[in-house]
N, CA, C and O atoms as a Maestro MAE file, in Angstrom:
{
 s_m_m2io_version
 :::
 2.0.0
}

f_m_ct {
 s_m_title
 :::
 protein
 m_atom[256] {
  # First column is atom index #
  i_m_mmod_type
  r_m_x_coord
  r_m_y_coord
  r_m_z_coord
  i_m_residue_number
  s_m_chain_name
  s_m_pdb_residue_name
  s_m_pdb_atom_name
  i_m_atomic_number
  :::
  1 25 25.819 -21.193 -52.240 1 A "MET " " N  " 7
  2 3 24.801 -20.348 -52.761 1 A "MET " " CA " 6
  3 2 25.439 -19.161 -53.467 1 A "MET " " C  " 6
  4 15 26.361 -18.567 -52.909 1 A "MET " " O  " 8
  5 25 25.015 -18.798 -54.617 2 A "ALA " " N  " 7
  6 3 25.594 -17.701 -55.370 2 A "ALA " " CA " 6
  7 2 25.229 -16.356 -54.735 2 A "ALA " " C  " 6
  8 15 24.190 -16.205 -54.092 2 A "ALA " " O  " 8
  9 25 26.107 -15.407 -54.936 3 A "SER " " N  " 7
  10 3 25.836 -14.097 -54.429 3 A "SER " " CA " 6
  11 2 24.649 -13.452 -55.071 3 A "SER " " C  " 6
  12 15 24.505 -13.504 -56.292 3 A "SER " " O  " 8
  13 25 23.813 -12.861 -54.306 4 A "MET " " N  " 7
  14 3 22.579 -12.247 -54.847 4 A "MET " " CA " 6
  15 2 22.734 -10.762 -54.907 4 A "MET " " C  " 6
  16 15 21.933 -10.020 -54.338 4 A "MET " " O  " 8
  17 25 23.771 -10.314 -55.599 5 A "GLY " " N  " 7
  18 3 24.043 -8.916 -55.752 5 A "GLY " " CA " 6
  19 2 23.036 -8.226 -56.618 5 A "GLY " " C  " 6
  20 15 22.356 -8.877 -57.412 5 A "GLY " " O  " 8
  21 25 22.915 -6.913 -56.491 6 A "LYS " " N  " 7
  22 3 21.969 -6.107 -57.263 6 A "LYS " " CA " 6
  23 2 22.430 -6.057 -58.715 6 A "LYS " " C  " 6
  24 15 23.623 -6.060 -59.022 6 A "LYS " " O  " 8
  25 25 21.442 -6.012 -59.584 7 A "LYS " " N  " 7
  26 3 21.777 -5.774 -60.959 7 A "LYS " " CA " 6
  27 2 22.291 -4.347 -61.177 7 A "LYS " " C  " 6
  28 15 21.823 -3.411 -60.530 7 A "LYS " " O  " 8
  29 25 23.204 -4.193 -62.041 8 A "LYS " " N  " 7
  30 3 23.600 -2.807 -62.390 8 A "LYS " " CA " 6
  31 2 22.524 -2.158 -63.262 8 A "LYS " " C  " 6
  32 15 22.005 -2.780 -64.190 8 A "LYS " " O  " 8
  33 25 22.208 -0.941 -62.963 9 A "PRO " " N  " 7
  34 3 21.225 -0.262 -63.796 9 A "PRO " " CA " 6
  35 2 21.762 -0.021 -65.190 9 A "PRO " " C  " 6
  36 15 22.950 0.257 -65.355 9 A "PRO " " O  " 8
  37 25 20.906 -0.121 -66.200 10 A "ARG " " N  " 7
  38 3 21.398 0.126 -67.566 10 A "ARG " " CA " 6
  39 2 21.648 1.621 -67.733 10 A "ARG " " C  " 6
  40 15 20.972 2.431 -67.099 10 A "ARG " " O  " 8
  41 25 22.595 1.994 -68.564 11 A "PRO " " N  " 7
  42 3 22.870 3.431 -68.787 11 A "PRO " " CA " 6
  43 2 21.636 4.110 -69.369 11 A "PRO " " C  " 6
  44 15 20.891 3.503 -70.139 11 A "PRO " " O  " 8
  45 25 21.427 5.347 -69.007 12 A "ARG " " N  " 7
  46 3 20.294 6.110 -69.465 12 A "ARG " " CA " 6
  47 2 20.480 6.381 -70.963 12 A "ARG " " C  " 6
  48 15 21.537 6.860 -71.372 12 A "ARG " " O  " 8
  49 25 19.480 6.083 -71.771 13 A "ARG " " N  " 7
  50 3 19.594 6.345 -73.206 13 A "ARG " " CA " 6
  51 2 18.625 7.387 -73.593 13 A "ARG " " C  " 6
  52 15 17.630 7.601 -72.901 13 A "ARG " " O  " 8
  53 25 18.884 8.059 -74.698 14 A "SER " " N  " 7
  54 3 17.937 9.044 -75.209 14 A "SER " " CA " 6
  55 2 17.571 8.642 -76.639 14 A "SER " " C  " 6
  56 15 18.367 8.033 -77.354 14 A "SER " " O  " 8
  57 25 16.381 8.986 -77.024 15 A "PHE " " N  " 7
  58 3 15.794 8.628 -78.309 15 A "PHE " " CA " 6
  59 2 15.242 9.768 -79.042 15 A "PHE " " C  " 6
  60 15 14.666 10.665 -78.427 15 A "PHE " " O  " 8
  61 25 15.383 9.799 -80.366 16 A "THR " " N  " 7
  62 3 14.900 10.882 -81.153 16 A "THR " " CA " 6
  63 2 13.340 10.792 -81.216 16 A "THR " " C  " 6
  64 15 12.756 9.729 -81.003 16 A "THR " " O  " 8
  65 25 12.700 11.943 -81.516 17 A "LEU " " N  " 7
  66 3 11.287 11.946 -81.689 17 A "LEU " " CA " 6
  67 2 10.845 11.014 -82.876 17 A "LEU " " C  " 6
  68 15 9.783 10.395 -82.821 17 A "LEU " " O  " 8
  69 25 11.645 10.940 -83.884 18 A "GLU " " N  " 7
  70 3 11.364 10.123 -85.018 18 A "GLU " " CA " 6
  71 2 11.361 8.648 -84.605 18 A "GLU " " C  " 6
  72 15 10.500 7.897 -85.062 18 A "GLU " " O  " 8
  73 25 12.262 8.227 -83.787 19 A "PHE " " N  " 7
  74 3 12.363 6.812 -83.346 19 A "PHE " " CA " 6
  75 2 11.124 6.533 -82.464 19 A "PHE " " C  " 6
  76 15 10.492 5.489 -82.621 19 A "PHE " " O  " 8
  77 25 10.781 7.411 -81.576 20 A "LYS " " N  " 7
  78 3 9.586 7.173 -80.741 20 A "LYS " " CA " 6
  79 2 8.355 7.119 -81.564 20 A "LYS " " C  " 6
  80 15 7.472 6.314 -81.268 20 A "LYS " " O  " 8
  81 25 8.227 7.958 -82.626 21 A "ALA " " N  " 7
  82 3 7.080 7.885 -83.477 21 A "ALA " " CA " 6
  83 2 6.987 6.582 -84.218 21 A "ALA " " C  " 6
  84 15 5.894 6.063 -84.449 21 A "ALA " " O  " 8
  85 25 8.172 6.029 -84.608 22 A "GLU " " N  " 7
  86 3 8.182 4.738 -85.258 22 A "GLU " " CA " 6
  87 2 7.737 3.610 -84.355 22 A "GLU " " C  " 6
  88 15 7.044 2.688 -84.785 22 A "GLU " " O  " 8
  89 25 8.139 3.692 -83.107 23 A "ILE " " N  " 7
  90 3 7.798 2.623 -82.128 23 A "ILE " " CA " 6
  91 2 6.256 2.727 -81.899 23 A "ILE " " C  " 6
  92 15 5.571 1.706 -81.851 23 A "ILE " " O  " 8
  93 25 5.730 3.954 -81.759 24 A "VAL " " N  " 7
  94 3 4.265 4.160 -81.548 24 A "VAL " " CA " 6
  95 2 3.506 3.580 -82.699 24 A "VAL " " C  " 6
  96 15 2.502 2.896 -82.503 24 A "VAL " " O  " 8
  97 25 3.974 3.844 -83.920 25 A "GLU " " N  " 7
  98 3 3.306 3.343 -85.122 25 A "GLU " " CA " 6
  99 2 3.304 1.838 -85.137 25 A "GLU " " C  " 6
  100 15 2.283 1.233 -85.462 25 A "GLU " " O  " 8
  101 25 4.397 1.216 -84.800 26 A "LEU " " N  " 7
  102 3 4.487 -0.248 -84.756 26 A "LEU " " CA " 6
  103 2 3.466 -0.816 -83.776 26 A "LEU " " C  " 6
  104 15 2.845 -1.848 -84.034 26 A "LEU " " O  " 8
  105 25 3.300 -0.126 -82.646 27 A "CYS " " N  " 7
  106 3 2.302 -0.591 -81.614 27 A "CYS " " CA " 6
  107 2 0.889 -0.430 -82.151 27 A "CYS " " C  " 6
  108 15 0.039 -1.296 -81.942 27 A "CYS " " O  " 8
  109 25 0.654 0.599 -82.794 28 A "ARG " " N  " 7
  110 3 -0.722 0.954 -83.288 28 A "ARG " " CA " 6
  111 2 -1.083 0.036 -84.412 28 A "ARG " " C  " 6
  112 15 -2.272 -0.247 -84.562 28 A "ARG " " O  " 8
  113 25 -0.197 -0.447 -85.201 29 A "ARG " " N  " 7
  114 3 -0.566 -1.420 -86.275 29 A "ARG " " CA " 6
  115 2 -1.264 -2.594 -85.780 29 A "ARG " " C  " 6
  116 15 -2.152 -3.112 -86.456 29 A "ARG " " O  " 8
  117 25 -0.905 -3.070 -84.592 30 A "GLY " " N  " 7
  118 3 -1.607 -4.172 -83.890 30 A "GLY " " CA " 6
  119 2 -1.127 -5.588 -84.272 30 A "GLY " " C  " 6
  120 15 -1.707 -6.574 -83.817 30 A "GLY " " O  " 8
  121 25 -0.072 -5.694 -85.102 31 A "ASP " " N  " 7
  122 3 0.424 -7.056 -85.411 31 A "ASP " " CA " 6
  123 2 1.331 -7.605 -84.354 31 A "ASP " " C  " 6
  124 15 1.588 -8.808 -84.310 31 A "ASP " " O  " 8
  125 25 1.837 -6.705 -83.467 32 A "ARG " " N  " 7
  126 3 2.623 -7.124 -82.281 32 A "ARG " " CA " 6
  127 2 2.131 -6.433 -81.058 32 A "ARG " " C  " 6
  128 15 1.631 -5.310 -81.132 32 A "ARG " " O  " 8
  129 25 2.264 -7.091 -79.909 33 A "SER " " N  " 7
  130 3 1.854 -6.446 -78.656 33 A "SER " " CA " 6
  131 2 2.882 -5.369 -78.305 33 A "SER " " C  " 6
  132 15 3.980 -5.305 -78.859 33 A "SER " " O  " 8
  133 25 2.461 -4.519 -77.345 34 A "VAL " " N  " 7
  134 3 3.366 -3.477 -76.839 34 A "VAL " " CA " 6
  135 2 4.627 -4.181 -76.225 34 A "VAL " " C  " 6
  136 15 5.760 -3.755 -76.450 34 A "VAL " " O  " 8
  137 25 4.397 -5.195 -75.499 35 A "GLY " " N  " 7
  138 3 5.499 -5.970 -74.846 35 A "GLY " " CA " 6
  139 2 6.480 -6.513 -75.864 35 A "GLY " " C  " 6
  140 15 7.697 -6.462 -75.685 35 A "GLY " " O  " 8
  141 25 5.890 -7.051 -76.972 36 A "GLN " " N  " 7
  142 3 6.760 -7.630 -78.014 36 A "GLN " " CA " 6
  143 2 7.575 -6.572 -78.740 36 A "GLN " " C  " 6
  144 15 8.746 -6.789 -79.050 36 A "GLN " " O  " 8
  145 25 6.953 -5.417 -79.016 37 A "VAL " " N  " 7
  146 3 7.730 -4.274 -79.630 37 A "VAL " " CA " 6
  147 2 8.804 -3.863 -78.727 37 A "VAL " " C  " 6
  148 15 9.934 -3.670 -79.176 37 A "VAL " " O  " 8
  149 25 8.527 -3.711 -77.455 38 A "ALA " " N  " 7
  150 3 9.513 -3.296 -76.498 38 A "ALA " " CA " 6
  151 2 10.678 -4.251 -76.462 38 A "ALA " " C  " 6
  152 15 11.836 -3.835 -76.477 38 A "ALA " " O  " 8
  153 25 10.366 -5.548 -76.414 39 A "LYS " " N  " 7
  154 3 11.394 -6.604 -76.392 39 A "LYS " " CA " 6
  155 2 12.228 -6.570 -77.683 39 A "LYS " " C  " 6
  156 15 13.456 -6.639 -77.628 39 A "LYS " " O  " 8
  157 25 11.570 -6.465 -78.829 40 A "ASP " " N  " 7
  158 3 12.256 -6.501 -80.092 40 A "ASP " " CA " 6
  159 2 13.291 -5.342 -80.235 40 A "ASP " " C  " 6
  160 15 14.310 -5.480 -80.912 40 A "ASP " " O  " 8
  161 25 12.994 -4.226 -79.586 41 A "PHE " " N  " 7
  162 3 13.868 -3.052 -79.662 41 A "PHE " " CA " 6
  163 2 14.682 -2.802 -78.403 41 A "PHE " " C  " 6
  164 15 15.286 -1.740 -78.256 41 A "PHE " " O  " 8
  165 25 14.703 -3.759 -77.505 42 A "ASP " " N  " 7
  166 3 15.417 -3.654 -76.247 42 A "ASP " " CA " 6
  167 2 15.035 -2.427 -75.467 42 A "ASP " " C  " 6
  168 15 15.900 -1.694 -74.989 42 A "ASP " " O  " 8
  169 25 13.701 -2.187 -75.328 43 A "LEU " " N  " 7
  170 3 13.143 -1.090 -74.646 43 A "LEU " " CA " 6
  171 2 12.365 -1.639 -73.437 43 A "LEU " " C  " 6
  172 15 12.024 -2.822 -73.407 43 A "LEU " " O  " 8
  173 25 12.087 -0.783 -72.445 44 A "THR " " N  " 7
  174 3 11.180 -1.232 -71.398 44 A "THR " " CA " 6
  175 2 9.751 -1.029 -71.837 44 A "THR " " C  " 6
  176 15 9.433 -0.068 -72.539 44 A "THR " " O  " 8
  177 25 8.902 -1.926 -71.427 45 A "GLU " " N  " 7
  178 3 7.514 -1.835 -71.783 45 A "GLU " " CA " 6
  179 2 6.874 -0.488 -71.222 45 A "GLU " " C  " 6
  180 15 6.012 0.129 -71.847 45 A "GLU " " O  " 8
  181 25 7.340 -0.117 -70.070 46 A "THR " " N  " 7
  182 3 6.817 1.108 -69.424 46 A "THR " " CA " 6
  183 2 7.161 2.300 -70.301 46 A "THR " " C  " 6
  184 15 6.308 3.164 -70.505 46 A "THR " " O  " 8
  185 25 8.353 2.380 -70.816 47 A "ALA " " N  " 7
  186 3 8.735 3.514 -71.692 47 A "ALA " " CA " 6
  187 2 7.832 3.561 -72.939 47 A "ALA " " C  " 6
  188 15 7.337 4.624 -73.313 47 A "ALA " " O  " 8
  189 25 7.627 2.399 -73.574 48 A "VAL " " N  " 7
  190 3 6.847 2.363 -74.758 48 A "VAL " " CA " 6
  191 2 5.384 2.786 -74.472 48 A "VAL " " C  " 6
  192 15 4.783 3.529 -75.247 48 A "VAL " " O  " 8
  193 25 4.839 2.307 -73.366 49 A "ARG " " N  " 7
  194 3 3.444 2.669 -72.990 49 A "ARG " " CA " 6
  195 2 3.399 4.199 -72.711 49 A "ARG " " C  " 6
  196 15 2.405 4.852 -73.029 49 A "ARG " " O  " 8
  197 25 4.472 4.762 -72.119 50 A "LEU " " N  " 7
  198 3 4.487 6.185 -71.898 50 A "LEU " " CA " 6
  199 2 4.486 6.941 -73.241 50 A "LEU " " C  " 6
  200 15 3.758 7.923 -73.386 50 A "LEU " " O  " 8
  201 25 5.241 6.525 -74.162 51 A "TRP " " N  " 7
  202 3 5.318 7.151 -75.501 51 A "TRP " " CA " 6
  203 2 3.960 7.047 -76.200 51 A "TRP " " C  " 6
  204 15 3.542 7.975 -76.892 51 A "TRP " " O  " 8
  205 25 3.279 5.920 -76.017 52 A "LEU " " N  " 7
  206 3 1.937 5.796 -76.571 52 A "LEU " " CA " 6
  207 2 0.970 6.771 -75.964 52 A "LEU " " C  " 6
  208 15 0.153 7.374 -76.659 52 A "LEU " " O  " 8
  209 25 1.068 6.927 -74.631 53 A "GLY " " N  " 7
  210 3 0.231 7.902 -73.949 53 A "GLY " " CA " 6
  211 2 0.453 9.315 -74.439 53 A "GLY " " C  " 6
  212 15 -0.503 10.049 -74.690 53 A "GLY " " O  " 8
  213 25 1.685 9.694 -74.574 54 A "HIS " " N  " 7
  214 3 2.044 11.020 -75.059 54 A "HIS " " CA " 6
  215 2 1.516 11.250 -76.465 54 A "HIS " " C  " 6
  216 15 1.028 12.333 -76.791 54 A "HIS " " O  " 8
  217 25 1.619 10.243 -77.274 55 A "ALA " " N  " 7
  218 3 1.125 10.332 -78.706 55 A "ALA " " CA " 6
  219 2 -0.385 10.513 -78.714 55 A "ALA " " C  " 6
  220 15 -0.898 11.273 -79.536 55 A "ALA " " O  " 8
  221 25 -1.104 9.851 -77.843 56 A "GLU " " N  " 7
  222 3 -2.555 9.978 -77.748 56 A "GLU " " CA " 6
  223 2 -2.899 11.392 -77.316 56 A "GLU " " C  " 6
  224 15 -3.823 11.974 -77.883 56 A "GLU " " O  " 8
  225 25 -2.233 11.958 -76.377 57 A "VAL " " N  " 7
  226 3 -2.496 13.318 -75.947 57 A "VAL " " CA " 6
  227 2 -2.191 14.319 -77.078 57 A "VAL " " C  " 6
  228 15 -2.961 15.243 -77.343 57 A "VAL " " O  " 8
  229 25 -1.042 14.098 -77.731 58 A "ASP " " N  " 7
  230 3 -0.635 14.997 -78.844 58 A "ASP " " CA " 6
  231 2 -1.656 14.973 -79.979 58 A "ASP " " C  " 6
  232 15 -1.859 15.970 -80.672 58 A "ASP " " O  " 8
  233 25 -2.319 13.766 -80.161 59 A "ALA " " N  " 7
  234 3 -3.251 13.659 -81.249 59 A "ALA " " CA " 6
  235 2 -4.652 14.078 -80.857 59 A "ALA " " C  " 6
  236 15 -5.575 14.059 -81.671 59 A "ALA " " O  " 8
  237 25 -4.796 14.456 -79.597 60 A "GLY " " N  " 7
  238 3 -6.100 14.906 -79.075 60 A "GLY " " CA " 6
  239 2 -7.053 13.775 -78.779 60 A "GLY " " C  " 6
  240 15 -8.260 13.991 -78.661 60 A "GLY " " O  " 8
  241 25 -6.526 12.569 -78.657 61 A "GLU " " N  " 7
  242 3 -7.374 11.356 -78.460 61 A "GLU " " CA " 6
  243 2 -7.695 11.214 -77.011 61 A "GLU " " C  " 6
  244 15 -8.645 10.513 -76.661 61 A "GLU " " O  " 8
  245 25 -6.933 11.858 -76.139 62 A "ARG " " N  " 7
  246 3 -7.241 11.848 -74.712 62 A "ARG " " CA " 6
  247 2 -6.596 13.041 -74.012 62 A "ARG " " C  " 6
  248 15 -5.693 13.663 -74.572 62 A "ARG " " O  " 8
  249 25 -7.022 13.359 -72.848 63 A "THR " " N  " 7
  250 3 -6.485 14.468 -72.131 63 A "THR " " CA " 6
  251 2 -5.345 13.992 -71.199 63 A "THR " " C  " 6
  252 15 -5.275 12.837 -70.780 63 A "THR " " O  " 8
  253 25 -4.491 14.932 -70.918 64 A "ALA " " N  " 7
  254 3 -3.339 14.598 -70.054 64 A "ALA " " CA " 6
  255 2 -3.779 14.295 -68.692 64 A "ALA " " C  " 6
  256 15 -2.954 13.994 -67.829 64 A "ALA " " O  " 8
  :::
 }
 m_bond[255] {
  # First column is bond index #
  i_m_from
  i_m_to
  i_m_order
  :::
  1 1 2 1
  2 2 3 1
  3 3 4 2
  4 3 5 1
  5 5 6 1
  6 6 7 1
  7 7 8 2
  8 7 9 1
  9 9 10 1
  10 10 11 1
  11 11 12 2
  12 11 13 1
  13 13 14 1
  14 14 15 1
  15 15 16 2
  16 15 17 1
  17 17 18 1
  18 18 19 1
  19 19 20 2
  20 19 21 1
  21 21 22 1
  22 22 23 1
  23 23 24 2
  24 23 25 1
  25 25 26 1
  26 26 27 1
  27 27 28 2
  28 27 29 1
  29 29 30 1
  30 30 31 1
  31 31 32 2
  32 31 33 1
  33 33 34 1
  34 34 35 1
  35 35 36 2
  36 35 37 1
  37 37 38 1
  38 38 39 1
  39 39 40 2
  40 39 41 1
  41 41 42 1
  42 42 43 1
  43 43 44 2
  44 43 45 1
  45 45 46 1
  46 46 47 1
  47 47 48 2
  48 47 49 1
  49 49 50 1
  50 50 51 1
  51 51 52 2
  52 51 53 1
  53 53 54 1
  54 54 55 1
  55 55 56 2
  56 55 57 1
  57 57 58 1
  58 58 59 1
  59 59 60 2
  60 59 61 1
  61 61 62 1
  62 62 63 1
  63 63 64 2
  64 63 65 1
  65 65 66 1
  66 66 67 1
  67 67 68 2
  68 67 69 1
  69 69 70 1
  70 70 71 1
  71 71 72 2
  72 71 73 1
  73 73 74 1
  74 74 75 1
  75 75 76 2
  76 75 77 1
  77 77 78 1
  78 78 79 1
  79 79 80 2
  80 79 81 1
  81 81 82 1
  82 82 83 1
  83 83 84 2
  84 83 85 1
  85 85 86 1
  86 86 87 1
  87 87 88 2
  88 87 89 1
  89 89 90 1
  90 90 91 1
  91 91 92 2
  92 91 93 1
  93 93 94 1
  94 94 95 1
  95 95 96 2
  96 95 97 1
  97 97 98 1
  98 98 99 1
  99 99 100 2
  100 99 101 1
  101 101 102 1
  102 102 103 1
  103 103 104 2
  104 103 105 1
  105 105 106 1
  106 106 107 1
  107 107 108 2
  108 107 109 1
  109 109 110 1
  110 110 111 1
  111 111 112 2
  112 111 113 1
  113 113 114 1
  114 114 115 1
  115 115 116 2
  116 115 117 1
  117 117 118 1
  118 118 119 1
  119 119 120 2
  120 119 121 1
  121 121 122 1
  122 122 123 1
  123 123 124 2
  124 123 125 1
  125 125 126 1
  126 126 127 1
  127 127 128 2
  128 127 129 1
  129 129 130 1
  130 130 131 1
  131 131 132 2
  132 131 133 1
  133 133 134 1
  134 134 135 1
  135 135 136 2
  136 135 137 1
  137 137 138 1
  138 138 139 1
  139 139 140 2
  140 139 141 1
  141 141 142 1
  142 142 143 1
  143 143 144 2
  144 143 145 1
  145 145 146 1
  146 146 147 1
  147 147 148 2
  148 147 149 1
  149 149 150 1
  150 150 151 1
  151 151 152 2
  152 151 153 1
  153 153 154 1
  154 154 155 1
  155 155 156 2
  156 155 157 1
  157 157 158 1
  158 158 159 1
  159 159 160 2
  160 159 161 1
  161 161 162 1
  162 162 163 1
  163 163 164 2
  164 163 165 1
  165 165 166 1
  166 166 167 1
  167 167 168 2
  168 167 169 1
  169 169 170 1
  170 170 171 1
  171 171 172 2
  172 171 173 1
  173 173 174 1
  174 174 175 1
  175 175 176 2
  176 175 177 1
  177 177 178 1
  178 178 179 1
  179 179 180 2
  180 179 181 1
  181 181 182 1
  182 182 183 1
  183 183 184 2
  184 183 185 1
  185 185 186 1
  186 186 187 1
  187 187 188 2
  188 187 189 1
  189 189 190 1
  190 190 191 1
  191 191 192 2
  192 191 193 1
  193 193 194 1
  194 194 195 1
  195 195 196 2
  196 195 197 1
  197 197 198 1
  198 198 199 1
  199 199 200 2
  200 199 201 1
  201 201 202 1
  202 202 203 1
  203 203 204 2
  204 203 205 1
  205 205 206 1
  206 206 207 1
  207 207 208 2
  208 207 209 1
  209 209 210 1
  210 210 211 1
  211 211 212 2
  212 211 213 1
  213 213 214 1
  214 214 215 1
  215 215 216 2
  216 215 217 1
  217 217 218 1
  218 218 219 1
  219 219 220 2
  220 219 221 1
  221 221 222 1
  222 222 223 1
  223 223 224 2
  224 223 225 1
  225 225 226 1
  226 226 227 1
  227 227 228 2
  228 227 229 1
  229 229 230 1
  230 230 231 1
  231 231 232 2
  232 231 233 1
  233 233 234 1
  234 234 235 1
  235 235 236 2
  236 235 237 1
  237 237 238 1
  238 238 239 1
  239 239 240 2
  240 239 241 1
  241 241 242 1
  242 242 243 1
  243 243 244 2
  244 243 245 1
  245 245 246 1
  246 246 247 1
  247 247 248 2
  248 247 249 1
  249 249 250 1
  250 250 251 1
  251 251 252 2
  252 251 253 1
  253 253 254 1
  254 254 255 1
  255 255 256 2
  :::
 }
}
Protein backbone atom coordinates (compact mmCIF):
# COMPACT_ATOMS: atom_id res chain seq x y z
CA MET A 1 0.00 0.00 0.00
CA ALA A 2 1.36 3.42 -0.95
CA SER A 3 2.13 5.97 1.69
CA MET A 4 -0.81 8.28 2.31
CA GLY A 5 1.24 11.35 3.20
CA LYS A 6 -0.27 14.79 3.33
CA LYS A 7 -0.17 16.99 0.27
CA LYS A 8 2.21 19.89 0.51
CA PRO A 9 0.33 23.18 0.59
CA ARG A 10 0.83 25.36 -2.45
CA PRO A 11 2.87 28.50 -1.84
CA ARG A 12 0.79 31.56 -1.10
CA ARG A 13 0.40 33.74 -4.18
CA SER A 14 -0.65 37.35 -4.54
CA PHE A 15 -2.61 38.86 -7.40
CA THR A 16 -2.99 42.40 -8.68
CA LEU A 17 -6.33 44.16 -8.55
CA GLU A 18 -6.31 44.22 -12.35
CA PHE A 19 -5.94 40.43 -12.53
CA LYS A 20 -8.77 39.92 -10.04
CA ALA A 21 -10.98 42.30 -12.04
CA GLU A 22 -10.23 40.33 -15.22
CA ILE A 23 -11.20 37.06 -13.53
CA VAL A 24 -14.42 38.61 -12.20
CA GLU A 25 -15.27 39.89 -15.68
CA LEU A 26 -14.70 36.44 -17.20
CA CYS A 27 -17.09 34.94 -14.64
CA ARG A 28 -19.73 37.61 -15.22
CA ARG A 29 -19.74 37.07 -18.99
CA GLY A 30 -21.35 33.72 -18.34
CA ASP A 31 -19.73 31.69 -21.10
CA ARG A 32 -17.77 29.68 -18.50
CA SER A 33 -18.67 28.60 -14.98
CA VAL A 34 -16.83 29.93 -11.96
CA GLY A 35 -15.27 26.51 -11.52
CA GLN A 36 -14.07 26.43 -15.12
CA VAL A 37 -12.52 29.91 -14.89
CA ALA A 38 -10.77 28.90 -11.68
CA LYS A 39 -9.46 25.72 -13.27
CA ASP A 40 -8.31 27.50 -16.43
CA PHE A 41 -6.22 29.96 -14.39
CA ASP A 42 -5.03 27.46 -11.74
CA LEU A 43 -6.97 29.21 -9.00
CA THR A 44 -9.17 27.83 -6.25
CA GLU A 45 -12.89 28.16 -6.82
CA THR A 46 -13.21 29.55 -3.30
CA ALA A 47 -10.85 32.43 -4.08
CA VAL A 48 -12.68 33.30 -7.29
CA ARG A 49 -16.05 33.26 -5.51
CA LEU A 50 -14.59 35.52 -2.82
CA TRP A 51 -13.38 37.98 -5.48
CA LEU A 52 -16.85 37.93 -7.06
CA GLY A 53 -18.41 38.72 -3.70
CA HIS A 54 -16.03 41.62 -3.11
CA ALA A 55 -16.78 42.99 -6.57
CA GLU A 56 -20.52 42.86 -5.87
CA VAL A 57 -20.06 44.76 -2.62
CA ASP A 58 -17.80 47.33 -4.31
CA ALA A 59 -20.42 47.84 -7.06
CA GLY A 60 -23.18 48.30 -4.48
CA GLU A 61 -25.00 45.19 -5.70
CA ARG A 62 -25.10 43.70 -2.20
CA THR A 63 -24.09 44.55 1.34
CA ALA A 64 -21.12 43.08 3.11
